[in-house]
C-alpha positions in Angstrom: 53.0 122.0 87.1 56.5 122.2 85.7 59.2 124.0 87.7 60.7 127.1 86.3 64.5 127.5 86.7 65.2 131.0 85.7 69.0 130.9 86.3 70.7 128.4 84.1 74.4 129.4 84.4 76.6 129.8 87.4 77.3 127.6 90.3 74.4 125.6 91.9 73.7 123.5 94.9 71.1 121.0 93.4 69.1 118.4 95.2 67.0 115.7 93.3 64.8 113.2 95.0 63.9 109.6 94.0 60.3 108.9 92.8 58.1 108.4 95.9 61.2 108.8 98.0 61.9 105.1 97.6 65.4 104.4 99.0 67.3 102.8 96.1 70.3 105.1 95.6 72.6 103.3 98.2 71.7 99.7 97.2 74.9 97.8 96.6 76.4 98.8 93.3 74.1 101.7 92.6 76.1 104.6 94.1 79.0 103.8 91.8 76.6 103.9 88.8 75.3 107.3 89.9 78.8 108.6 90.3 79.9 107.4 86.9 76.7 108.8 85.4 77.3 112.2 87.1 80.9 112.3 85.8 79.7 111.4 82.2 77.1 114.1 82.3 79.7 116.6 83.4 81.8 115.6 80.5 79.0 115.6 77.9 77.9 119.1 79.0 81.3 120.6 79.5 80.3 121.2 83.1 82.1 121.2 86.4 81.3 118.9 89.3 82.4 120.5 92.6 80.9 118.2 95.2 78.2 115.5 95.7 76.6 113.3 98.3 74.4 110.3 97.4 71.9 109.4 100.1 69.3 106.5 100.1 66.5 108.6 98.5 68.2 111.7 97.1 71.3 113.2 95.7 73.0 116.5 96.4 75.5 118.1 94.0 77.3 121.3 93.6 77.8 122.0 89.8 78.5 124.6 87.2 76.3 123.0 84.5 78.0 124.1 81.3 76.8 125.8 78.2 73.5 124.2 77.8 72.4 125.2 81.4 71.2 123.6 84.6 67.9 122.2 83.3 69.6 120.4 80.4 72.3 119.0 82.7 69.7 117.7 85.2 67.6 116.2 82.4 70.6 114.3 81.0 71.7 113.1 84.4 68.3 111.9 85.6 67.5 110.2 82.3 70.8 108.3 82.0 71.0 107.5 85.7 67.5 105.9 85.6 68.4 103.8 82.4 71.8 102.8 83.9 70.5 101.7 87.3 67.5 99.8 85.7 70.0 98.0 83.4 72.0 97.1 86.4 69.2 95.7 88.4 67.9 93.7 85.4 71.4 92.3 84.9 71.6 91.0 88.5 69.1 88.2 88.0 69.4 86.0 91.0 73.0 87.1 91.9 72.2 90.1 94.1 75.2 91.4 96.0 74.8 91.9 99.7 73.7 95.4 100.7 76.3 97.6 102.3 73.7 99.6 104.2 71.4 96.9 105.7 69.1 99.3 107.4 68.3 101.0 104.1 67.5 97.7 102.4 65.5 96.3 105.3 63.1 99.3 105.2 62.9 99.5 101.4 59.3 99.3 100.2 58.4 97.7 97.0 61.3 95.3 96.7 61.7 92.0 95.1 62.9 89.1 97.4 65.6 87.5 95.3 66.8 84.7 97.5 65.8 82.6 100.5 68.2 84.7 102.5 65.9 87.6 102.1 68.2 89.9 100.1 66.1 92.7 98.6 66.6 94.4 95.4 64.6 97.5 94.3 61.9 96.6 91.7 62.8 98.1 88.3 59.6 100.0 88.1 60.5 101.8 91.3 63.6 103.3 89.9 63.3 106.9 88.8 63.2 110.5 90.0 60.6 112.9 91.1 59.8 115.6 88.5 61.9 118.7 88.9 64.7 119.3 91.3 65.6 122.0 93.9 68.4 124.4 93.2 70.1 127.3 94.9 72.4 129.5 92.9 75.7 130.1 94.8 76.6 133.8 94.7 79.4 134.3 97.1 82.1 132.7 99.3 80.0 132.4 102.4 77.3 130.6 100.4 79.8 128.4 98.7 81.4 127.3 102.0 77.9 126.7 103.6 76.8 124.6 100.6 80.0 122.6 100.6 79.7 121.8 104.3 76.0 120.9 103.9 76.6 118.5 100.9 79.5 116.8 102.6 77.7 116.6 106.0 74.5 115.1 104.7 75.2 111.5 105.7 75.7 112.7 109.3 72.6 115.0 109.1 70.4 112.1 108.2 71.9 110.0 111.1 73.5 107.5 108.7 76.9 107.9 110.2 78.4 109.6 113.3 81.3 111.4 111.5 81.2 113.2 108.1 84.2 111.1 106.8 82.3 107.9 107.5 79.7 108.3 104.8 81.2 106.5 101.7 79.1 108.3 99.0 80.4 111.8 99.1 83.0 113.5 96.9 85.3 113.6 99.9 86.1 110.0 99.0 86.4 110.7 95.2 88.7 113.8 94.8 89.9 112.7 91.4 86.3 113.2 90.1 85.9 116.7 91.4 86.6 120.0 89.7 88.0 122.7 92.1 85.8 125.6 92.8 87.2 129.1 92.5 87.8 130.9 95.8 85.6 133.8 96.2 86.8 136.6 98.4 83.9 138.4 100.2 
């Protein structure tokens, strides 16, 4: 059954998961593609990107989705991200870069063994997103602060790193790509 997202405009904390929760988002080279796709989607939609965190099997973002609304923004992002990542994997051929997060790759189901060294690359047919997404509309300063802390702290929450700053795929490390969020006084 399709999800209904009644609120389409405002500031949202959005979470979208990979198809079958397969951990492909942090395979070497893919986070950069997801970040670039997120920025291009922002530009296409006249949106604002306030924060993001890319995890092995899902992505969090805080966005103001632009004139076309939240559903259109997410549809564009997910469609283009899937195409861009699939193109990247196909282009790898037998030259697969070493994975930066070995634990993620070692536990990745449905992979293709590329070399005798056992480097794994996600199979192209496993790249995609679950239908729909989760969103929470941010309405005040307290909620805004909590959402920012949650998004930036997700690598630590999932026990991928010990300190928030150590997770490489958050907007904390890409400030030039982020639109500032208005301060809300409660």
